[in-house]
Phi, psi and omega in degrees: 000134179289164179300317181298318181294323178297314179298316180297320179296320178295318179297318179295324178296319178296315181296329182278349180298122185292135175280150173295143184302314179225117181277337179200148181217150174278110184271319181213159187204143171237093187292160015271151176201156185227149175242128174250123181230107186066234180267001185258134175243131185215163175291141176288138182232145175297143181089353181292129173279126184266155183232161172302134181096349179290145174238139181238138176233127175258156182258196180296133180059022181266157173216155174217139177240119179247143178240127178274166185299332181274004180094351177296151181240142175244126178245132179243137176271189182290154177051040179264148174236116191227140180227141173266084183293327177215135179206111184211133176227137180227159186245340185288142178065030185099141183289144182220144176228127178236126183212143169237119185249133182246127177248103182272326179211157171083184185262150188214143172222137177240123181233128181271138170277101188299317184298313180282326183297334180295342179268003184241146164266119188244133173227099184234130174239140177242124183252121177247081180065257182266349185254136176238130178247126174266126187263134178236063179066080194204186176227118180222156176234143179208161177204139170265103183278354184098300179271352178197155176245135185232135174230123181252127174272117179263328180195146175091224186211139172224159176235127187241138175226137177241111180054233180268008179292164178293152178294135180246108175280138176236123183231358183257110178301147179084016174245156179223148179259130180234127180238099179289159180300326175231137180107175185280152175279165181208159173236129182208165178291145180259129177300145184301321182291324177292318179299317180297319180294314181294318182300324181293340182292343179245003181268143175299150181246097182304143178085012181244009179104031182291138177247148179225150185296342177253007183297132185268358183258148177237161178234109176275120181281320181189160172238140181229146170268003180240119184297323182297320179293321177298318180293325178299313179293316179305310182296319183294314181294319179293322176301325182279002174098021179241126189279070181288156175231160173244130177238116175289135180238128178296138181211092175057047179086353177239200179222144164256156183238113183265123175260121189215163172239146184232172173093025179268136183289327183221165175298322180301317181294317179297314181296324180297318178291325177301318179295321178295319182291331179295338176294325179268334182231078188300336183277353180287151172227072186299145180231129180261130177216162175283147178289000000 
């Protein structure tokens, strides 16, 4: 076989390698949050399959839980700006996941599913402004505070590089790397109270309206006999970062239009979001029911 033929055969083999059906999905959410895909901006919704190039923005008191194909989880805190700069999964010759994650603002946590991760070849980089962390099957927390970038090693091993600085390997759990906007970076032990405070910034807050892709409860915001009025509320709520839907309901030869949110694990979660939305929409009378 000629050299050219060998190269072509290798390229064809790569192209034929099957992609994973879904490389990442939104598993749980504490709205408001938004997804920007290309030129389109929309509310982030549980169950959404994410793609390379997607950007996510969370709002005040918001959280998002994303699950990658290898079982790893990404947690985002409030007012976070996150991008999937690279996201690719393949199955031939052993499963592989390649990802570059960008944290422009807010808190972030990456946790590996060790049992499933052992079946994957993983190449994941996390970029925090000027700092890049290479993940080697681990658990880390990080945040771009604006005046400094922080990466905390919770378990496993990471390798950190800042600009043209030398690579810094981190292997001791409970230590953190801090890179101020001006001045030298450092690695030091993190106090237990600081770690607990930071960790809560990326954890879901039960009882605040959390949605999950398997949640059986829905929250009906309102019903209208006028489609235009239903669309007005639908557009407004979605603009505010809540993934509302409209469902036409037959009513005596005509239709009513139900504007609703779905995916709540419990009635309490649905009702909690209803109370929050009434602060912005006082005329609403949200009702929580099982789907």
